[in-house]
C-alpha positions as CSV (number, residue, x, y, z in Angstrom):
1,M,27.9,7.3,3.9
2,K,25.1,4.6,3.4
3,Q,22.1,6.6,1.9
4,V,18.6,5.6,2.6
5,V,16.3,6.2,0.0
6,V,12.5,5.9,1.3
7,S,9.9,4.4,-1.4
8,L,7.0,6.0,-1.3
9,S,5.2,2.9,-0.4
10,M,7.3,3.0,2.6
11,V,5.6,6.5,3.3
12,L,1.9,5.7,2.5
13,F,2.3,2.7,4.6
14,L,3.5,3.8,7.3
15,A,1.0,6.9,6.9
16,V,-1.8,4.5,6.9
17,T,-0.7,2.7,10.0
18,A,-0.1,5.5,11.7
19,G,-2.7,7.2,14.3
20,R,-4.6,10.5,13.5
21,A,-1.6,12.3,14.7
22,E,1.0,10.9,12.6
23,A,-1.2,10.7,9.4
24,L,-1.5,14.2,9.6
25,R,2.4,14.4,10.3
26,M,2.6,12.6,6.9
27,R,0.6,14.8,4.9
28,P,3.9,16.9,3.5
29,T,4.9,13.2,1.7
30,F,2.4,14.6,-1.2
31,L,4.2,17.3,-3.1
32,D,0.7,19.3,-3.0
33,P,-1.9,18.0,-0.4
34,D,-4.4,20.6,-1.8
35,Y,-4.1,19.0,-5.2
36,A,-4.6,15.6,-3.7
37,V,-7.5,16.2,-1.6
38,R,-9.0,18.6,-4.4
39,M,-9.0,15.1,-6.7
40,W,-9.9,12.7,-3.9
41,T,-12.7,14.9,-3.7
42,T,-13.7,15.8,-7.2
43,L,-12.9,13.1,-9.6
44,P,-16.1,11.4,-9.8
45,D,-15.0,8.1,-11.3
46,W,-12.1,6.1,-12.7
47,P,-12.2,7.2,-16.1
48,A,-11.8,11.0,-14.8
49,A,-8.9,10.1,-12.4
50,E,-7.4,7.9,-15.5
51,R,-7.5,11.0,-17.9
52,E,-6.5,13.4,-15.1
53,Y,-3.2,11.2,-14.5
54,N,-2.5,11.0,-18.0
55,R,-2.0,14.7,-18.3
56,Y,1.2,13.8,-16.1
57,K,1.8,10.4,-16.2
58,A,5.0,11.1,-19.2
59,A,6.9,13.3,-16.7
60,Y,6.2,11.4,-13.6
61,E,7.2,8.1,-15.0
62,A,10.6,9.9,-16.8
63,W,11.1,11.3,-13.4
64,K,10.8,8.2,-10.8
65,P,13.8,6.4,-12.0
66,E,15.5,9.9,-10.4
67,L,13.7,9.5,-7.4
68,R,14.5,5.7,-7.1
69,R,18.0,6.4,-7.5
70,D,18.3,9.2,-5.1
71,G,15.1,10.2,-3.8
72,W,16.2,13.3,-1.9
73,A,18.5,14.6,-4.5
74,A,15.9,14.0,-6.6
75,L,13.0,15.7,-4.2
76,E,15.8,18.8,-4.0
77,A,16.5,19.0,-7.7
78,L,13.0,19.4,-8.4
79,D,12.3,22.8,-7.7
80,H,14.8,23.8,-10.9
81,H,13.6,21.3,-13.3
82,P,11.1,22.4,-15.9
83,D,8.5,19.6,-15.9
84,R,8.2,20.2,-12.3
85,E,4.0,21.0,-12.2
86,A,3.5,17.9,-14.1
87,I,5.6,15.7,-12.0
88,Q,4.4,16.7,-8.9
89,R,1.1,16.3,-9.9
90,G,1.6,12.8,-11.2
91,H,3.5,11.7,-7.7
92,D,0.5,13.3,-5.6
93,L,-2.1,11.1,-7.8
94,A,0.1,8.3,-7.8
95,A,0.3,8.5,-4.0
96,V,-3.3,9.4,-4.1
97,F,-4.3,6.4,-5.9
98,E,-2.7,4.5,-3.5
99,I,-4.2,5.5,-0.6
100,W,-7.6,4.9,-2.4
101,K,-6.7,1.2,-2.8
102,S,-5.6,1.0,0.9
103,V,-9.6,3.1,1.4
104,Y,-11.2,0.5,-0.9
105,K,-9.2,-2.8,0.5
106,Q,-10.4,-1.4,4.1
107,W,-14.2,-1.3,2.8
108,R,-14.4,-4.0,0.9
109,G,-12.8,-6.4,3.5
110,R,-15.1,-5.2,6.0
111,Q,-18.2,-6.0,3.6
112,E,-18.5,-9.4,4.8
113,L,-17.6,-9.1,8.5
114,S,-19.8,-6.1,9.5
115,G,-22.6,-6.4,7.0
116,A,-22.8,-4.9,3.7
117,T,-23.4,-1.4,2.6
118,E,-24.0,0.5,-0.4
119,W,-20.6,2.3,-1.5
120,N,-20.5,5.5,0.8
121,A,-22.6,4.1,2.7
122,T,-21.6,2.6,5.8
123,T,-22.7,2.9,9.3
124,D,-20.8,0.3,11.0
125,K,-18.3,2.1,13.5
126,T,-15.3,-0.6,13.3
127,T,-15.3,0.1,9.5
128,C,-15.9,3.5,9.9
129,H,-12.8,3.3,12.2
130,Y,-10.7,1.7,9.6
131,I,-11.7,3.3,6.6
132,V,-10.9,6.8,8.2
133,Q,-7.4,5.4,9.3
134,A,-6.8,5.0,6.0
135,N,-7.6,8.1,4.4
136,I,-5.3,10.5,5.5
137,L,-6.7,12.7,3.1
138,T,-10.1,13.7,4.7
139,R,-10.3,11.0,7.8
140,E,-13.6,10.7,6.5
141,C,-15.7,7.5,6.1
142,N,-18.0,8.1,3.3
143,D,-16.3,10.1,1.0
144,I,-14.4,7.5,-1.3
145,P,-14.0,8.4,-4.6
146,D,-15.9,6.0,-6.9
147,W,-13.0,4.8,-9.0
148,R,-13.9,0.7,-8.9
149,S,-13.6,-1.0,-12.1
150,E,-16.8,-2.2,-13.4
151,K,-16.0,-5.5,-12.3
152,A,-15.6,-4.5,-8.9
153,K,-18.4,-3.3,-8.7
154,A,-20.4,-5.8,-9.8
155,H,-18.6,-8.1,-7.3
156,D,-19.7,-5.6,-4.9
157,A,-23.5,-5.4,-5.9
158,Q,-23.2,-9.0,-5.7
159,V,-21.9,-9.6,-1.9
160,L,-24.4,-6.4,-1.1
161,A,-27.7,-9.2,-2.5
162,D,-26.1,-11.7,-0.7
163,Y,-26.1,-10.2,2.0
164,R,-29.4,-8.6,2.0
165,A,-30.8,-12.0,1.1
166,K,-29.2,-13.9,4.0
167,Q,-30.5,-11.1,6.5
168,A,-33.9,-11.3,4.6
169,A,-33.7,-15.3,5.2
170,K,-32.9,-15.0,9.3
171,G,-35.3,-12.1,9.4
172,A,-38.3,-15.0,8.0
173,A,-36.6,-17.4,9.9
174,Q,-37.4,-15.5,13.4
């Protein structure tokens, strides 16, 4: 019998690209959906997110080879694993980080197309649509945790400044 192992990235890809009903059905890929949502809504910056992940990283990283080897068996055995809670939290945080990357990619990619905005101040309906599709945790447009690096923040600020300068130049030319 041939076994099919579903990778976390495959599950996340399906969840992110599916419609609202499909994405909500994918929520159980989180081992503790309430924890995942709580981390999305309460970790204010990357250092806080990293500190939280580091609490569970060792147990989760040690368990990941089992998941890759035989995903279903690893998940079934997790109920009796001595580090179950740490593994679950590490797994869910890794999944939350992947969703964040997808949401950020949607926001950042649309900045030059739809008009740059401050962080979590998106008003463009198309941009919000893409963000909401990717944000399976809360289905909100402007509740993205600011886990950007300083380099990414500087880039985003420059894109916003350039956009505002172009808008001002257009206004002055009219």
